[in-house]
Backbone atoms as SQL, in Angstrom:
CREATE TABLE atoms (id INTEGER PRIMARY KEY, chain TEXT, resi INTEGER, resn TEXT, atom TEXT, x REAL, y REAL, z REAL);
INSERT INTO atoms VALUES
  (1, 'A', 1, 'THR', 'N', 104.960, 99.999, 103.214),
  (2, 'A', 1, 'THR', 'CA', 105.621, 100.750, 102.163),
  (3, 'A', 1, 'THR', 'C', 104.599, 101.166, 101.112),
  (4, 'A', 2, 'CYS', 'N', 104.627, 102.435, 100.753),
  (5, 'A', 2, 'CYS', 'CA', 103.804, 102.956, 99.657),
  (6, 'A', 2, 'CYS', 'C', 104.743, 103.289, 98.511),
  (7, 'A', 3, 'VAL', 'N', 104.344, 102.951, 97.289),
  (8, 'A', 3, 'VAL', 'CA', 105.179, 103.199, 96.112),
  (9, 'A', 3, 'VAL', 'C', 104.365, 103.948, 95.071),
  (10, 'A', 4, 'GLY', 'N', 104.909, 105.063, 94.587),
  (11, 'A', 4, 'GLY', 'CA', 104.250, 105.823, 93.529),
  (12, 'A', 4, 'GLY', 'C', 104.339, 105.093, 92.210),
  (13, 'A', 5, 'ASN', 'N', 103.202, 104.857, 91.558),
  (14, 'A', 5, 'ASN', 'CA', 103.188, 104.114, 90.293),
  (15, 'A', 5, 'ASN', 'C', 103.986, 104.801, 89.194),
  (16, 'A', 6, 'LYS', 'N', 103.901, 106.119, 89.115),
  (17, 'A', 6, 'LYS', 'CA', 104.573, 106.844, 88.038),
  (18, 'A', 6, 'LYS', 'C', 106.009, 107.211, 88.375),
  (19, 'A', 7, 'THR', 'N', 106.263, 107.576, 89.623),
  (20, 'A', 7, 'THR', 'CA', 107.578, 108.093, 89.994),
  (21, 'A', 7, 'THR', 'C', 108.500, 107.045, 90.594),
  (22, 'A', 8, 'GLY', 'N', 107.939, 106.013, 91.187),
  (23, 'A', 8, 'GLY', 'CA', 108.742, 105.013, 91.872),
  (24, 'A', 8, 'GLY', 'C', 109.200, 105.461, 93.248),
  (25, 'A', 9, 'ILE', 'N', 108.750, 106.641, 93.678),
  (26, 'A', 9, 'ILE', 'CA', 109.100, 107.139, 95.014),
  (27, 'A', 9, 'ILE', 'C', 108.439, 106.239, 96.050),
  (28, 'A', 10, 'THR', 'N', 109.195, 105.858, 97.064),
  (29, 'A', 10, 'THR', 'CA', 108.645, 105.014, 98.113),
  (30, 'A', 10, 'THR', 'C', 108.549, 105.800, 99.426),
  (31, 'A', 11, 'LEU', 'N', 107.588, 105.420, 100.227),
  (32, 'A', 11, 'LEU', 'CA', 107.410, 106.001, 101.553),
  (33, 'A', 11, 'LEU', 'C', 107.268, 104.861, 102.543),
  (34, 'A', 12, 'ASP', 'N', 108.183, 104.809, 103.490),
  (35, 'A', 12, 'ASP', 'CA', 108.106, 103.842, 104.580),
  (36, 'A', 12, 'ASP', 'C', 107.798, 104.606, 105.856),
  (37, 'A', 13, 'MET', 'N', 106.948, 104.035, 106.687),
  (38, 'A', 13, 'MET', 'CA', 106.552, 104.685, 107.928),
  (39, 'A', 13, 'MET', 'C', 106.809, 103.745, 109.094),
  (40, 'A', 14, 'TYR', 'N', 107.385, 104.285, 110.158),
  (41, 'A', 14, 'TYR', 'CA', 107.700, 103.505, 111.346),
  (42, 'A', 14, 'TYR', 'C', 107.185, 104.253, 112.575),
  (43, 'A', 15, 'THR', 'N', 106.575, 103.535, 113.497),
  (44, 'A', 15, 'THR', 'CA', 106.074, 104.150, 114.716),
  (45, 'A', 15, 'THR', 'C', 105.952, 103.110, 115.815),
  (46, 'A', 16, 'ASP', 'N', 105.873, 103.602, 117.040),
  (47, 'A', 16, 'ASP', 'CA', 105.598, 102.697, 118.149),
  (48, 'A', 16, 'ASP', 'C', 104.172, 102.863, 118.666),
  (49, 'A', 17, 'TYR', 'N', 103.373, 103.674, 117.978),
  (50, 'A', 17, 'TYR', 'CA', 101.950, 103.756, 118.322),
  (51, 'A', 17, 'TYR', 'C', 101.276, 102.430, 117.969),
  (52, 'A', 18, 'PRO', 'N', 100.260, 102.037, 118.722),
  (53, 'A', 18, 'PRO', 'CA', 99.629, 100.744, 118.451),
  (54, 'A', 18, 'PRO', 'C', 98.645, 100.758, 117.274),
  (55, 'A', 19, 'GLY', 'N', 98.196, 101.933, 116.847),
  (56, 'A', 19, 'GLY', 'CA', 97.174, 101.962, 115.797),
  (57, 'A', 19, 'GLY', 'C', 97.426, 103.034, 114.763),
  (58, 'A', 20, 'VAL', 'N', 96.711, 102.920, 113.658),
  (59, 'A', 20, 'VAL', 'CA', 96.792, 103.918, 112.600),
  (60, 'A', 20, 'VAL', 'C', 95.404, 104.095, 111.987),
  (61, 'A', 21, 'GLN', 'N', 95.064, 105.342, 111.696),
  (62, 'A', 21, 'GLN', 'CA', 93.845, 105.648, 110.956),
  (63, 'A', 21, 'GLN', 'C', 94.278, 106.100, 109.566),
  (64, 'A', 22, 'PHE', 'N', 93.559, 105.653, 108.565),
  (65, 'A', 22, 'PHE', 'CA', 93.858, 106.021, 107.181),
  (66, 'A', 22, 'PHE', 'C', 92.736, 106.904, 106.658),
  (67, 'A', 23, 'TYR', 'N', 93.100, 108.015, 106.031),
  (68, 'A', 23, 'TYR', 'CA', 92.122, 108.916, 105.423),
  (69, 'A', 23, 'TYR', 'C', 92.519, 109.123, 103.970),
  (70, 'A', 24, 'CYS', 'N', 91.562, 108.945, 103.054),
  (71, 'A', 24, 'CYS', 'CA', 91.895, 108.992, 101.626),
  (72, 'A', 24, 'CYS', 'C', 91.579, 110.325, 100.955),
  (73, 'A', 25, 'GLY', 'N', 91.262, 111.361, 101.705),
  (74, 'A', 25, 'GLY', 'CA', 91.104, 112.683, 101.114),
  (75, 'A', 25, 'GLY', 'C', 89.777, 112.926, 100.425),
  (76, 'A', 26, 'ASN', 'N', 88.718, 112.248, 100.796),
  (77, 'A', 26, 'ASN', 'CA', 87.417, 112.458, 100.155),
  (78, 'A', 26, 'ASN', 'C', 86.815, 113.821, 100.456),
  (79, 'A', 27, 'MET', 'N', 87.111, 114.393, 101.593),
  (80, 'A', 27, 'MET', 'CA', 86.465, 115.646, 101.994),
  (81, 'A', 27, 'MET', 'C', 87.462, 116.800, 102.075),
  (82, 'A', 28, 'MET', 'N', 88.397, 116.846, 101.151),
  (83, 'A', 28, 'MET', 'CA', 89.395, 117.911, 101.159),
  (84, 'A', 28, 'MET', 'C', 88.824, 119.170, 100.524),
  (85, 'A', 29, 'CYS', 'N', 88.317, 120.084, 101.347),
  (86, 'A', 29, 'CYS', 'CA', 87.824, 121.350, 100.831),
  (87, 'A', 29, 'CYS', 'C', 88.011, 122.428, 101.890),
  (88, 'A', 30, 'ASN', 'N', 88.013, 123.666, 101.450),
  (89, 'A', 30, 'ASN', 'CA', 88.159, 124.757, 102.392),
  (90, 'A', 30, 'ASN', 'C', 86.790, 125.262, 102.838),
  (91, 'A', 31, 'ILE', 'N', 86.742, 126.395, 103.487),
  (92, 'A', 31, 'ILE', 'CA', 85.490, 126.923, 104.042),
  (93, 'A', 31, 'ILE', 'C', 84.445, 127.166, 102.956),
  (94, 'A', 32, 'ASP', 'N', 84.869, 127.590, 101.778),
  (95, 'A', 32, 'ASP', 'CA', 83.939, 127.882, 100.680),
  (96, 'A', 32, 'ASP', 'C', 83.453, 126.629, 99.967),
  (97, 'A', 33, 'GLY', 'N', 83.913, 125.456, 100.398),
  (98, 'A', 33, 'GLY', 'CA', 83.511, 124.217, 99.745),
  (99, 'A', 33, 'GLY', 'C', 84.296, 123.919, 98.488),
  (100, 'A', 34, 'LYS', 'N', 85.326, 124.708, 98.246),
  (101, 'A', 34, 'LYS', 'CA', 86.171, 124.497, 97.069),
  (102, 'A', 34, 'LYS', 'C', 87.508, 123.923, 97.509),
  (103, 'A', 35, 'SER', 'N', 88.185, 123.284, 96.588),
  (104, 'A', 35, 'SER', 'CA', 89.471, 122.687, 96.912),
  (105, 'A', 35, 'SER', 'C', 90.414, 122.821, 95.736),
  (106, 'A', 36, 'PHE', 'N', 91.701, 122.860, 96.041),
  (107, 'A', 36, 'PHE', 'CA', 92.707, 122.840, 94.982),
  (108, 'A', 36, 'PHE', 'C', 92.929, 121.429, 94.477),
  (109, 'A', 37, 'TYR', 'N', 92.413, 120.457, 95.209),
  (110, 'A', 37, 'TYR', 'CA', 92.652, 119.058, 94.901),
  (111, 'A', 37, 'TYR', 'C', 91.344, 118.324, 94.659),
  (112, 'A', 38, 'ASP', 'N', 91.369, 117.325, 93.806),
  (113, 'A', 38, 'ASP', 'CA', 90.212, 116.467, 93.599),
  (114, 'A', 38, 'ASP', 'C', 90.138, 115.434, 94.711),
  (115, 'A', 39, 'LYS', 'N', 88.974, 114.813, 94.841),
  (116, 'A', 39, 'LYS', 'CA', 88.821, 113.757, 95.836),
  (117, 'A', 39, 'LYS', 'C', 89.827, 112.642, 95.572),
  (118, 'A', 40, 'GLN', 'N', 90.318, 112.064, 96.640),
  (119, 'A', 40, 'GLN', 'CA', 91.236, 110.931, 96.618),
  (120, 'A', 40, 'GLN', 'C', 92.551, 111.223, 95.896),
  (121, 'A', 41, 'THR', 'N', 92.994, 112.492, 95.908),
  (122, 'A', 41, 'THR', 'CA', 94.300, 112.814, 95.341),
  (123, 'A', 41, 'THR', 'C', 95.367, 112.916, 96.427),
  (124, 'A', 42, 'ALA', 'N', 94.993, 112.610, 97.649),
  (125, 'A', 42, 'ALA', 'CA', 95.948, 112.615, 98.758),
  (126, 'A', 42, 'ALA', 'C', 95.526, 111.555, 99.759),
  (127, 'A', 43, 'PHE', 'N', 96.449, 111.211, 100.643),
  (128, 'A', 43, 'PHE', 'CA', 96.104, 110.285, 101.715),
  (129, 'A', 43, 'PHE', 'C', 96.865, 110.692, 102.974),
  (130, 'A', 44, 'PHE', 'N', 96.328, 110.313, 104.101),
  (131, 'A', 44, 'PHE', 'CA', 96.918, 110.660, 105.382),
  (132, 'A', 44, 'PHE', 'C', 96.929, 109.424, 106.276),
  (133, 'A', 45, 'PHE', 'N', 97.979, 109.299, 107.045),
  (134, 'A', 45, 'PHE', 'CA', 98.062, 108.274, 108.079),
  (135, 'A', 45, 'PHE', 'C', 98.148, 108.984, 109.424),
  (136, 'A', 46, 'PHE', 'N', 97.215, 108.694, 110.308),
  (137, 'A', 46, 'PHE', 'CA', 97.216, 109.264, 111.649),
  (138, 'A', 46, 'PHE', 'C', 97.598, 108.156, 112.617),
  (139, 'A', 47, 'PHE', 'N', 98.800, 108.226, 113.154),
  (140, 'A', 47, 'PHE', 'CA', 99.253, 107.219, 114.111),
  (141, 'A', 47, 'PHE', 'C', 98.745, 107.614, 115.490),
  (142, 'A', 48, 'GLN', 'N', 98.142, 106.657, 116.184),
  (143, 'A', 48, 'GLN', 'CA', 97.480, 106.974, 117.447),
  (144, 'A', 48, 'GLN', 'C', 97.162, 105.696, 118.207),
  (145, 'A', 49, 'TYR', 'N', 96.534, 105.881, 119.359),
  (146, 'A', 49, 'TYR', 'CA', 95.962, 104.740, 120.074),
  (147, 'A', 49, 'TYR', 'C', 94.660, 104.374, 119.373),
  (148, 'A', 50, 'PHE', 'N', 94.211, 103.141, 119.574),
  (149, 'A', 50, 'PHE', 'CA', 92.967, 102.722, 118.940),
  (150, 'A', 50, 'PHE', 'C', 91.785, 103.475, 119.532),
  (151, 'A', 51, 'PRO', 'N', 90.823, 103.865, 118.698),
  (152, 'A', 51, 'PRO', 'CA', 89.615, 104.496, 119.226),
  (153, 'A', 51, 'PRO', 'C', 88.949, 103.579, 120.250),
  (154, 'A', 52, 'ASN', 'N', 88.465, 104.161, 121.331),
  (155, 'A', 52, 'ASN', 'CA', 87.785, 103.439, 122.409),
  (156, 'A', 52, 'ASN', 'C', 88.689, 102.436, 123.118),
  (157, 'A', 53, 'ALA', 'N', 90.002, 102.600, 123.000),
  (158, 'A', 53, 'ALA', 'CA', 90.949, 101.668, 123.611),
  (159, 'A', 53, 'ALA', 'C', 90.762, 101.566, 125.119),
  (160, 'A', 54, 'ILE', 'N', 90.330, 102.646, 125.726),
  (161, 'A', 54, 'ILE', 'CA', 90.160, 102.651, 127.177),
  (162, 'A', 54, 'ILE', 'C', 89.129, 101.618, 127.630),
  (163, 'A', 55, 'ASN', 'N', 88.195, 101.271, 126.757),
  (164, 'A', 55, 'ASN', 'CA', 87.111, 100.353, 127.103),
  (165, 'A', 55, 'ASN', 'C', 87.239, 98.963, 126.493),
  (166, 'A', 56, 'VAL', 'N', 88.327, 98.704, 125.775),
  (167, 'A', 56, 'VAL', 'CA', 88.465, 97.426, 125.077),
  (168, 'A', 56, 'VAL', 'C', 89.632, 96.642, 125.680),
  (169, 'A', 57, 'ASP', 'N', 89.327, 95.462, 126.198),
  (170, 'A', 57, 'ASP', 'CA', 90.378, 94.598, 126.753),
  (171, 'A', 57, 'ASP', 'C', 91.378, 94.228, 125.666),
  (172, 'A', 58, 'GLY', 'N', 92.639, 94.233, 126.020),
  (173, 'A', 58, 'GLY', 'CA', 93.681, 93.845, 125.076),
  (174, 'A', 58, 'GLY', 'C', 94.276, 95.005, 124.307),
  (175, 'A', 59, 'PHE', 'N', 93.639, 96.185, 124.316),
  (176, 'A', 59, 'PHE', 'CA', 94.196, 97.358, 123.643),
  (177, 'A', 59, 'PHE', 'C', 95.048, 98.143, 124.626),
  (178, 'A', 60, 'GLU', 'N', 96.171, 98.669, 124.137),
  (179, 'A', 60, 'GLU', 'CA', 97.009, 99.524, 124.974),
  (180, 'A', 60, 'GLU', 'C', 96.209, 100.757, 125.378),
  (181, 'A', 61, 'LYS', 'N', 96.249, 101.106, 126.662),
  (182, 'A', 61, 'LYS', 'CA', 95.438, 102.207, 127.194),
  (183, 'A', 61, 'LYS', 'C', 96.203, 103.531, 127.108),
  (184, 'A', 62, 'PRO', 'N', 95.573, 104.577, 126.601),
  (185, 'A', 62, 'PRO', 'CA', 96.214, 105.891, 126.502),
  (186, 'A', 62, 'PRO', 'C', 96.083, 106.675, 127.809),
  (187, 'A', 63, 'ILE', 'N', 96.678, 106.153, 128.872),
  (188, 'A', 63, 'ILE', 'CA', 96.568, 106.779, 130.185),
  (189, 'A', 63, 'ILE', 'C', 97.915, 107.397, 130.550),
  (190, 'A', 64, 'LEU', 'N', 97.897, 108.685, 130.871),
  (191, 'A', 64, 'LEU', 'CA', 99.095, 109.375, 131.314),
  (192, 'A', 64, 'LEU', 'C', 99.101, 109.410, 132.832),
  (193, 'A', 65, 'LYS', 'N', 100.234, 109.084, 133.422),
  (194, 'A', 65, 'LYS', 'CA', 100.362, 109.081, 134.873),
  (195, 'A', 65, 'LYS', 'C', 101.273, 110.213, 135.316),
  (196, 'A', 66, 'ALA', 'N', 100.976, 110.787, 136.473),
  (197, 'A', 66, 'ALA', 'CA', 101.753, 111.904, 136.993),
  (198, 'A', 66, 'ALA', 'C', 103.230, 111.539, 137.095),
  (199, 'A', 67, 'ASN', 'N', 104.071, 112.467, 136.662),
  (200, 'A', 67, 'ASN', 'CA', 105.534, 112.326, 136.745),
  (201, 'A', 67, 'ASN', 'C', 106.086, 111.141, 135.957),
  (202, 'A', 68, 'LYS', 'N', 105.357, 110.655, 134.982),
  (203, 'A', 68, 'LYS', 'CA', 105.815, 109.563, 134.117),
  (204, 'A', 68, 'LYS', 'C', 105.757, 110.058, 132.663),
  (205, 'A', 69, 'PRO', 'N', 106.853, 110.619, 132.164),
  (206, 'A', 69, 'PRO', 'CA', 106.850, 111.122, 130.786),
  (207, 'A', 69, 'PRO', 'C', 106.550, 110.008, 129.780),
  (208, 'A', 70, 'VAL', 'N', 105.850, 110.363, 128.750),
  (209, 'A', 70, 'VAL', 'CA', 105.528, 109.423, 127.675),
  (210, 'A', 70, 'VAL', 'C', 106.040, 110.013, 126.365),
  (211, 'A', 71, 'THR', 'N', 106.751, 109.218, 125.616),
  (212, 'A', 71, 'THR', 'CA', 107.207, 109.650, 124.297),
  (213, 'A', 71, 'THR', 'C', 106.856, 108.584, 123.272),
  (214, 'A', 72, 'HIS', 'N', 106.630, 109.027, 122.066),
  (215, 'A', 72, 'HIS', 'CA', 106.379, 108.142, 120.934),
  (216, 'A', 72, 'HIS', 'C', 107.205, 108.651, 119.761),
  (217, 'A', 73, 'TYR', 'N', 107.403, 107.794, 118.790),
  (218, 'A', 73, 'TYR', 'CA', 108.107, 108.245, 117.599),
  (219, 'A', 73, 'TYR', 'C', 107.312, 107.877, 116.351),
  (220, 'A', 74, 'ILE', 'N', 107.481, 108.710, 115.336),
  (221, 'A', 74, 'ILE', 'CA', 106.955, 108.454, 113.997),
  (222, 'A', 74, 'ILE', 'C', 108.063, 108.858, 113.033),
  (223, 'A', 75, 'ASP', 'N', 108.507, 107.932, 112.215),
  (224, 'A', 75, 'ASP', 'CA', 109.536, 108.210, 111.218),
  (225, 'A', 75, 'ASP', 'C', 108.960, 107.990, 109.823),
  (226, 'A', 76, 'TYR', 'N', 109.199, 108.954, 108.942),
  (227, 'A', 76, 'TYR', 'CA', 108.813, 108.846, 107.544),
  (228, 'A', 76, 'TYR', 'C', 110.107, 108.799, 106.728),
  (229, 'A', 77, 'VAL', 'N', 110.272, 107.777, 105.927),
  (230, 'A', 77, 'VAL', 'CA', 111.478, 107.626, 105.115),
  (231, 'A', 77, 'VAL', 'C', 111.075, 107.564, 103.647),
  (232, 'A', 78, 'THR', 'N', 111.551, 108.519, 102.859),
  (233, 'A', 78, 'THR', 'CA', 111.258, 108.513, 101.426),
  (234, 'A', 78, 'THR', 'C', 112.507, 108.110, 100.653),
  (235, 'A', 79, 'THR', 'N', 112.289, 107.421, 99.558),
  (236, 'A', 79, 'THR', 'CA', 113.376, 106.970, 98.708),
  (237, 'A', 79, 'THR', 'C', 113.006, 107.261, 97.259),
  (238, 'A', 80, 'VAL', 'N', 113.937, 107.831, 96.522),
  (239, 'A', 80, 'VAL', 'CA', 113.731, 108.087, 95.097),
  (240, 'A', 80, 'VAL', 'C', 114.684, 107.178, 94.338),
  (241, 'A', 81, 'LYS', 'N', 114.127, 106.401, 93.419),
  (242, 'A', 81, 'LYS', 'CA', 114.963, 105.468, 92.648),
  (243, 'A', 81, 'LYS', 'C', 115.273, 106.028, 91.285);
């Protein structure tokens, strides 16, 4: 759960992916090197398999098999108090 200090807005995230990457927005700029936002004014969660999972024992393998559909879910729930 993430909670906004000023607004009290909460964000809950649910997924069945085994891993998550967090990015804090340090390199948010466009082609010209300019940005509408300052560094660390945003954050991103990338739900995925673990990097190098194919080579690490104990990690779920991101292998797709013929005729075996794979689905995942990601739910974002916001609450305003």
